N, C-alpha and C positions, 0 to 999 in steps of 0.2 A: 840521511833524513835529519831535519831539524828536530830537536826535542820538543820545541814549541814553535808554532808558526805565527808570525806577526801579520795580521790583516791590516792593510792601509786602505782607507776609503777616500777616493778623490771625488769630492762632492759636486763640483760644478765646472771646472776647467775654463778654457776660453774658445774651444771649437764647437762644443755642443751649443745649439741655439734654442731659444724658447719655442721656435716653430717645430723642432724635432720632438719635444715632449712638454706637456703642461706641468710636469713635476719638477722641472729644473729650478733649484733655489737661486734667487737673484739678489734679494736685499740682504744686508748684513744679518738681519734677524733670521731670515730663511736659511742662509748659509750656516749660521751658528746652530740653529735647530737641526739642520741636516747632519751636522757633525755630531751633535749630542745623540741623535737617534742612531747614527752609525756606531757610536761608541757603545750604546746600550745593546746593540745587536751583536757586538763582538769585535769591533775594530779597535785595535790598540793605538792606531795613528790615523790622523785625518790630514789630507793634503788639500790646501786651500788656495784658490784664486778668488778674486772679488770682481764684482760687476757694478756698473752704474745702475742704481736702483730705478731710475726713470726709464732708461732705454734698454736695459738688459745686456748692453754691450760690455766686453771685457774692460776692466779698469785697472789703474795702478795707484789709485788714491790711497794714501797711507791711512787716512781717517777711516776708510772702510775696513782695512785690515785690523786697525786698532779696535773698532767696534765689534768685529767678529770675535776677536780674541777675548775681549772683556766679557762678552756674552757667554762664551764657552767656559771661561775660567770661573765665572760666577756660579756655575753649576757642577763643573768637573775640573779638578786640579791635577788629574793624572793622565788623561788622554794626551798622547804625543801630538803636538801641533807642528805641522810641516807646511811652510809657506813656499809658494812658487817664486822663482826669479826669472821665469821664462819670458814674460811680456817685455817688450822693448827691443827685441832682436830681429824684427821683421823688415825686409826691404822689398819694395815693389818698384822696379825701374820705370821711369816715364817712357811711354811708347816711342816718343820722338827723340828723346835724349836719355839713353839708358843709364848714364852716369848720374842723373838727377833723380831724386826720390819722387815717386808718383803716389797717387792715392793708395792707401792701404799700408804705407810705410809707418812703422812705429820705432825704427832704429834710434836708439838714444845712447848716451854715455853709459859705460858699464856701471859706474857708481850710482847712477839714477835707478838702475835695475835692482840694486840691492839696498837702496836707501831705507826701505821699510825693515830690512833685516837688521841694520845697524841700530835703528830706533827701538824696535819692538822685541828683538832677541828671542825668536821662537826656539823651540827645541831643535828643529831641523829646517833646512831650506834646500830646495833643489838647485843644482848647478848643471845646466845643459851644456854638453860638449859638441852638439851637432851643428854643422853648417850643411844645409841641404835644401832642395826644392820643397816647397810646401804650397800646393795649389799653383796659383799664378805668381807666387811670391817666393822669396828666398829667406830662410832663417840663417842669420849670420852670427857665429860665435867663434871669433878668431882666438888662437892661443894667447896673444897678449891681453885681449879683453877678458878672457876667462881668468887669467892670472890676476887681473885687477879686481874682478869680482870676488875671487877666492881670498884675496887679501882682506877685503872688507868683512867677509864672512868669518874669517879666522879671528880678526880683531874683535868681532862681536861675540866670539866664543860659541858660535852656532855650528852644529854638525852639518856638513854638506852631504846631500844625497846626489850622487853623480848620475845624470840621465844619459843613457847610451842608446842611440838610435841605429847604429850600424857598426861594423867591425872597426872602421877607422877611428871611431870615437873611443873604442877601447884602447887602441894604440896610443891615442893622445892621453887617455887616462893614465896609462902606464908611464908615459913621459912625465906627466905632472907629479906622479908619485916619486919618480927617480930624481927629479930636480927639487923636491921638497915643497912644491906648491900645495900638494895634498899629503896629508899624514894618514897613515894606516891605523887600524884596519879600515879599509874603504867601505863605505855604504853606497850601494849603487842599484839602479833599476835598469833592466833590459826592456826597452820599449819596443813592442812589436805591433805591426799593423798600420803604422803611419805610412802613407804612400811614399815610395822611394826610399824607405828605410827597411829595417829588419822585417821579414815576413813572419807571421805567427805560425810556428810549427814546432813539433818536438825536436827536429833536427837543429832548428835555430837556437833553441834553449841550450841544448848540449854543446853546440859549437861556441856560442857566446860565453857560456860558463867556463869553457876551457881556456878562453883568452883573458879572463879576469885576473887582476893582480892577486898574488898569493894572500890568502886570508880574507878576501873580500866577503862582506855580508851582502847578499843580493836578493832582489825580487825580479821576477820576469812576469810581465803582464801583456795581455792582448787587448786590442780595441775592437769595437763592433761585435760581430757574431762570434768572434774568437775569445771574448773576454772570459767566459767561464771555462771553456776547454783549457785555456792557459793557466787558470787557477790550479787545475789538477796537474798539469804538466810541470808548473813551477814547483809545486809541493813534491811531486815524485822525483824531481831532479835535485832536491835539496834546498830549494829557495823559499822565500816568503811570498806573499800574494797581495795583489791589489785589485780592487774593483771600484765602481762608482760611476755616476752620471757624467763625469768628465770623459770616460772611456767608452761607454756604451749606454744605450737607453732602453734596451730590451732585457726583460728577465728570462724570457723564453721566446721561441719563434712566434712572432705576431703579438706578443704580450708586453706592453710597456711596463717597465719597472715603476711601481707606484712611489718608490722612495729609494734613497741611498741605503737606508736600513735594510730594505728587502733584499738588496743586492749583497750586502754583507751577510745576511742570514743564509742566503743560498751558498755563498762562498764557504761559510762555516760548515754547512751540511756536507759540501763536497769534501772538505778536508777531513772532517770527522768520519765520513763514510769510508775514507781510505785509511783510517786508523790513526790519523793525526790529532793533535791537540792544539788549540789556539792559545796564544799568549795573552794574558791580561796586560793592561797598560803598564802596570808596575813591573811585571816580568819582562815586558819588552824594553823598558827603560834599562833594566839590568843587562839584557842581551846586547843593547846598542850602546852601552856605556854612557847613558844620559843621567843627569841628576834626578834623584827620586822626587 
């Protein structure tokens, strides 16, 4: 068991839509307030996507990221800021000519996907290793492109959090450690519940944990109705935990989560009811070897 458990709150994501819940933060102000509320409830880290304030659609606008960070840091200089680099990897083949990008494609140069990391230098940023079906589209993260993104992240002196969606991603992670692209100890997340990836179950957590590079610091989390069961399972298996409106919109069956903070509070209750203790942001910084 971990001596202290780091709770990460993923406050908005890019797959949850405003139609799913009226409580989804959309504007930079709402996203920042969601992060601050989550931190007050016990989250040591906040995972951040941004959205177009007018449409609510996912965005890659660096100014939105900057706005969110500045609003958070004006009130809290300790919570760990974790920015996504996932957007920009999606390909939707044209129905009549599959080699041509159709509507829904966001695929762009690897350097564009980490441009905000180079400029804003958060504490942590995600680095997805998955190439997989996603709805009617495909998410593409080829090893050469991952290495290009990793180089920018390293130059910015930002700690990557490696996102693992299936066992092949863990094999790739081990190769990236072996060739020096990634430096240990590795920080990683086992993502469960995304269709065509890892299924959320106790067996999956234990199987994936056994494949991780030696010394990896890890979180396992579930999406949808498995979000809270996987809080317990990750803790019991020796991992950290993650919740938030990126991953699920319900606090309990039929009950929409009123906020990200409410989801963090429930995750905290689960951990503490099992005998665990949550890490403060300062403690988490020490645990993850981040600057104080």
